[in-house]
Structures are given as C-alpha cells and as structure tokens.
N, C-alpha and C positions, 0 to 999 in steps of 0.2 A: 548683303542684307541692308535694307534701307535704314539709314540712321535717322533717329528722332531728335528734333530740336524744339526747345520751348523758350518762351520770351516772357520777361516780366518788366513792366514799365512803371516807373515812379514819377510823380509830378504832373506836369502840364500837358495840354493838348499837343503842344509842339513836340514833346517827347514821344507821344503816341504816334504822330505822323512819321517820326524818324525810325521808331522801332518797326513799324509796319513796312517801311521801305527796306530795312535790313532783312526782315522776315521774307519778303518777296524774293530776295536774292537766294536765300536758302531753298525755298520751294522751287524756284526756277532751276536749281541745280539738282533737284531730285530728293531733297530731304523731306521727311514727314514732319509737319508741324503738329505738336501736341500742346495741351494746356499746361501752364506752369503749375508744378505740383505733381504732375504725372512723371513717371520714370522716363528719362530721356538721356541721350548720349551727349547733347550739347545744351547748355543753358546760357542765354544772353540776358544780362540784367542792365537795363538802361536807367541811369540814376538821376536823382534830383538833389540839390543842396540848398534849396531856398530857405529851409529851416533846419534846426537841429534834429527835429523829429524825422525829417526826410533822410538825413544821414543815418539815423538809427534804423529806419526801415530798410535801407540798403543792406546794412549788416545782417538784419534779420532775414532778408531774402536770400543772401548767400548761405546762411545757416540752413534755411529750408531746402535750398537746392542740394546742398551736401547730404542732407538727411534722406531726401527722396531719391536722389540719384548720386550715390557716393562715388561712382566712377566717371561721372560726367565731366566734360571739359567746360569750365565755367569762365565766361568772358564778362567783364564789367566795363561799361562805358558810360558816357554822359557827363553831366555837370559835376557830380561828386567824384567821379573818376579823374576829371581834370584837376579838381581842387586838391584831392588827397591821394595822388597816384601811389606814392610809396606806402602809405598807410594801408591802402586796399591790397596792394601786392603782397603785404605781409600776412594777410588773412589766410589761414590754411584752407586749401581747396581751390583757391583762385588760380587760374592758368594764364589769363591775359587781362591786362588793363589798357584800355584804349581811350585816349583823350579826344578832344573835340575834332581835331584834324584827321583822326584815324578811325572814327567810329564806323565808317562805311567800308573799312579796308580789312575786315576779318579774313577774307579769302586771299588777300595779298600776302598775308603773313602765315596762314595756316591752310593746310590742305586736308590732312588726315584728322585733325582735331583730337589728337591723343593727349592724355594727361601729361602735364609738364612737371619736372622736378621742382621748378620754381617759376613763379609768375613772370611772364614776359611783359615788359612795359613799352608801349608805343604812345608817346605823347610829345608835346612841344611847349615852348613858352607861349603865353597868351598873345604876345605881340606878333607871333608868326601865323596866327589864325587869320587868314585873309579870304579863303575860298568860301563861296556859298554852295552848300549841297542841297539840291532839291529833295523834297520828300512829300509824300502824302499817304494817308492811311487807307487801307482797303482790307476788309475782313468781313465779319458778320454784320457790321453796322450798315445802315442804309444812308448814313451821312459820312462824308470823307473830310478829314482834317487836312487842309492844304497849307504847307509851310511856304510862306511868301517872303519871310524876312528872318534874320538871325542877328544876334548880338545887340549891344546897346551902348550908346554914347552918353547916357545920362549918369551923372555921378551921385545917385541917391545914397545917402550915408548909411543906410541899413542893408544894402543889397550887394550880393556877391556875383550877380549875373554877369556884369561886364568883365569881371576877373576870370570867369570860367567859359564864357561864350565869345568874348572878344568884341571888337568894334561892330557897329551896325553895318549890315550889308544885306543885299537882296539880289534876286535875279532881275532880268529886264521884264517889262510888261509883256513883250512878245513871248518870251520863254515861259512865263507864268501862265499865260493863256494856253500855251501848248500842254502844260500840266493839267489844267482844268479840262481840256479836251480829252486827254487820256482818261481822266476820272469819268467823264461823261460816257466814253466808250465802254467802261466797265459797268455801266448801268446805274450809277449813283444819281440821285435826284437833287441832293443838297450838299453844299460845300461850306465848311467853316474855315474862314481865313485865319491862319494862326501864325504866330511868330513871337519874338521877345518884345518888340516895339513896332507893331505893324504900321502905325501911323507914319513912321519914318521910312516906309518903303520907297525905294527909288532915289534916295538922297545922293547916292554915289553915281547915279546914271542920268541925272538931270530929268528924272521922272518923279511922279508923285503917286501917293495912294489913290487920289481921286482919278488920276489917269488910268490906274489899274482897274478900279471898279467899273469905269465906263466901258472898258473893253471886255471885262468878264461878263457884263450884262448881255453881251452879244453871243456868248457861247451856247450853241444849240445842245439841248439835252439836259443841261443843268437848269432846274426850275427855281432853286432857292439858294441864297447865300446868307450866311450869318457872319457878322463882323465880330471877332473875338476881342479880347481886352485891348482897348485903345486909349492912349493918354488923353485927358481932357483938353490939353492945350493943342492937340493935333486933330481934334474933331472939328473940322472947319464947317462953316455955314454951308458950303457947297456940298459937303458929304451928307449933312443932315437933310438938305433940300433934295438931293438925289435919292436918298433912301425913302423920303416921303413920296416921291414921284414915281419911282420905278418898282414894280411888284416883286421882282426877283430878289431885291435886297430887303430882307425881312425887318420888321419893326422890333429890333432886339439889339440892345447895346450893353456891353460889359465895360464899365468905366472905373478905373482906380481913383479913389479919393485919398485914402490912407489916413487922413485926419481932417476934422472939421475945425481945427484950431490953426489960425495963420501962423502963430508962433511955432507950432510943431512942424508945419509944412516947411518953414524956413530951415529948421534944424535938420529936416529930412533932405533938404535941397531939392524939393519938388519944384516944377517949373510953372506953377500957377498958384492962385490963392482962392479962397472960398467964394469971392465975388465972381471970378471967372467960371468956377465950377457951377455955381448956381445959374449963371447965364446960359451955359450949355444945356443944363437940364431943362430949364424953362423953355429954351428954343425947341428942344425935342418934344416937350409936352405940348407946345403950341402947334407944331407942324405934324407930329405923329402922336396924337393923344392916346392911342392904344399900345404904344411901345412898351416893351418889357425893359426895365432898367435895373441891371444888377450892379451893385457898387462894392468895391473892395475897401476895407478899412482895417487899420492896424491899431490894436490897443496895447498900451504899456510901453510905448517908445520912451527912451530916456528923456527925462524932463517933462513928461506928461503929468501935470498936476491934476487934482480932482476937478478944478475949474476948467482946465483944458479938455478933460474928458466930457464934462457936462456941456461945454460948447460944441463938441463933436456930436453928442447925442441930440442936442436941440437943433443943430444944423441939419442932421439927417432926418430928424422927425419932421422938419419943416418942408422937406423936399417931396415931390410927387414921384416916388421911386417904388420899385417892386420887390427888391430882395437885397440882403446884405451878405457879402462874403466876409466873415469876421476872422481876422488872423491875430493870434497872440504874438507880440513881439518876441523874437528869438535872436539872441546874440550870435552874430556870424563873425568868426575869427577874421581879423584883417580889415574889417570895415571901420570907418571913422566912428560909427555909433558905439563900437565896442568900448571906446574910452570916454564916452560922454558921461557927464555927471547926471545925477537925478534918476538912478535906476528905480524902477517900479517893482514892488514886491509881487511875488507870484500870486498871493492871495488877492491883491488889488486887481491884477490882470484878469484873474478868473472871474471876479465879481463884475468887472467892466464888460468882459466878453459876454457873460450871461445876460447882462442888461441889453446889449446890442442884439444878441440872438433873439431875445424876446421882442424887441422892436422889429426885427426882420420878420418874425412870424406874423406880427400884426400887419405889416406892410404887404407881405406875401398873400395872406388870407384875404385882405381887402382887394388886392389886385385880381385874384381868382374870382372872388365873389361878384366883382363888377361885371363879369362876362357870362354869368349864369343866364341862360335863355338866348344867348347869341350864337350865330353860326360862324364857323371857321374852316379853313383848309388844314387838314392834319396829315402829316407824313408818318405812317406807322413803321416801326422797326421790326426786325426779325426775331429778336430774342423772346423766348417764352418764359414767363415767370409764374410758376404754378399753372393756373388756368387763364392767366391774363397776358396781355401784350400792351405795349405803350407806344405813344406817338406824341408829337409836339405840334401845336398850332403855330401859325406864323409868328405870333408874339410870345412864343416859348411857354405856353401853358401845357403842362404834362397831362396827357389824357390816358385813361385806362379803360380797356374794353375786354370782353371775353376773347380769348385767342382765336384768331381766324387767319389761316395761312394765306387766304386770298387777299388779305389787306397788306401783306408785307411789301414794303417799298412802293406803296401806292399813296398818292395824295388824294384824299377824299373829303367831301363835304361832311361836316360834323357839327351837330348842335349840342352845346353844353347844357346839361339839365341840372347839374349839381356838383358838389365836391365831396368825395368819400372820406372815410376816417383816416386814410393814409395821406390825405392832402392832394390827391390827384383828381382831375376833372373827369366826371362821368358824363355820358350822353349817348346819342344815337347817330349812327352813320346814315346820312340822308341819301 
C-alpha cells in the first residue's frame, strides 16, 4: 500500500525551496504527497527559529501532526532543529531530528519510517557545516524559489541564523545555471532567487552575485527573475543598472533596513548607515522609477528610545518605498542582544509596530494607486480562491481576476482599472 507523506514549512522562502526538494525525493520513490493536516504515514516539519513565535509554531505543528496522524513517523528538521536538537527530541511523538547537514538525508537513515521508541538525532556542530545543498521549489505554484546561497558571515547582534545555518556558502555560477535550466524544463516562467545573504553569492568561488545574474539572464524558458532579500551594502550600482536594463530581472527589491537610527544600526552591527541606505533607494528610484521596494524594519531593539523610533519613522516616511515588513524584536537566546540594556516594553513595541504598519498601508496604497490606468505583464498562478485567481505584475502588484484556468502560468497583458476592497488590483486582460 502506498504510504502518504505530508510536509509543513515554517519561515522563509529558502525553507520552502528546501522542503520542496525533500518532497521530490519522496514522490520520486513512490510516496503519495498529501496536505499537512490530512492523515498521513510520515510528517516532515521544516522549522524556523528567527523569532520566539517561530519556535512556538514548530511545537504547535508537531502537536497538530500527532493529533491528525497519531501513528505517523514525525521528522523535524531546519533551523529550530539545529538550535534546539535535544529539546525537540524530547517532545512526545517526534521520531527524528535532523540538523542542517542532515536535512536531505532522511532516506539515508530510515527506510520503513516506522515509529521509534525514542527520537533519533542526526546533527553536528555548526562549525562542521560546510556543504552547500542545492534546492528549488516545485509544486502548485507558477513561480519557483531557487536556493542560490546559504549561511551568513554577518555578526548581527539580534540574529541566530549564523549559529544554525553556518558560514556563507554557495554553488558555482555554472551549477546554479543548471538548476535554473531544470526549473525551466518543468515549465516554470519565474524564479525567485533566495538564500540567507544572496548578495554574498560566490564569495568562496571568486565569483559574484552580479556574475550570476548575467548568466541567468541567458537561460531559455525563464522569462522573469525576482531578487529576494538582499543587504543594502551588497546592492551594487551595476546590479541596479543591470536590473534597469534587462527585462528578465524584474523591478522589485526586498531590502532590510532594520532601523532608521544610526545609533541602533551600530548596536545591531549592521554594515551600513542611513546615508548609504538612502543613496541605494534613491538610485533605484532614479533608474527604475516603477520598482516595488519592500523594506524590513525591526521595532523594539534594546536601546531603542522613543527618539530613535521617531527617527526611524521619519526616515521611512521620507523614502519613496512601497511596503514595510515590520518585525517586533524577539529575544533570541545566545545572541549578544539578549544581554543588552534598554529593553523596550511589550506595550511600546506594539504601539510602534502599529504606527509603522499604518505607514506601510499608506505607502502601499499610494504605490498601487499610482498605476491605476496603466498596462502591465501579469503572471497568473494556479491556485483558486473562491471564484478568483491571482497574479503579479512585473513590479509586484497583486492582481485579482475571475478564475480562468486558461490563464494559469501565462504571462498576459493586463490593464489595471482600480483597487478592490481587499487591496488587490483589478482590471482586464488585454
């Protein structure tokens, strides 16, 4: 009888690419993939530990898996599994805990995937993580997340990622291009380049991220690329100029700021100041005026006074940007920030977060409104939501139309006529 396997991913796009690669191995070996929450024989949970909430969600996912599939073999992997191996192994129902070096090795250690009397741990010290494992997502989506880089060498004081993913490393340009060609063969039209610190791509191979995007532009079958989160100090002028000139690389940047206070940026040990950040934003505004700019910001970092927060708010308000990803500071055990003075109260963090969310709504609505009446290329996705389907313009405007299966995975001309109550662009396919 064919065994059923389900997967649950927490966290970033990088995790989604890795989960998808793990899932392909199961389906290639004859397992039936079902939705997480359905009864299954095997459950694989790929975890995140960037915040305390992420840790909590992992424990909740294990609890849900036990409830829906009490006899299932439960494997937990990913960042939280690397950080808290022993703690996860003690959770009733868990059969295997696999750290960063072992997440793609389930079939190496298990064949029958029968329940274990106690959890088996396969992990290593973070200093031993040297290998780069390729991964890309393939499923119901029409866009594929391609992992191009892993790990990080930046010692940001609030972050656990270097301690769970190890040193920065990546594949070669040539091997990464081969991965993109595989994705093209599967029929995908768009690739999102993902990693922990993608701007650091190639640092161990005497190659650069710019070298990579020049070669990816030549891959036949892939019509669109998006650059996921990239550090402001690593967005070079040549990357911006290339994106402005070549149509495959879309006018869409996701850039972490984290704070608009130079004092807080120093405490965070970020590798730039607000002047550098403003210069990068203004260069993009100048060369790619229609670009969507999503900005990460953290509120409530230790030492952030009301004045520091107001500086952040004023700085963000002064920038021509499109959206804010607002994160409430969460203490991560073992990080330097854990012991820093000047802790901010939960009440103040919530208030500051709400204020930035309101600013984000203003920026986002203004960005969408600017393009009412304009024409764009939209790639429509396969998922059906009620009677609707969604797609994205080149500059990441989410569009909503009545479901039409003939539009799936098609890039079509689309005229935006307005914005609906849900905040999505409406219009007509031309």
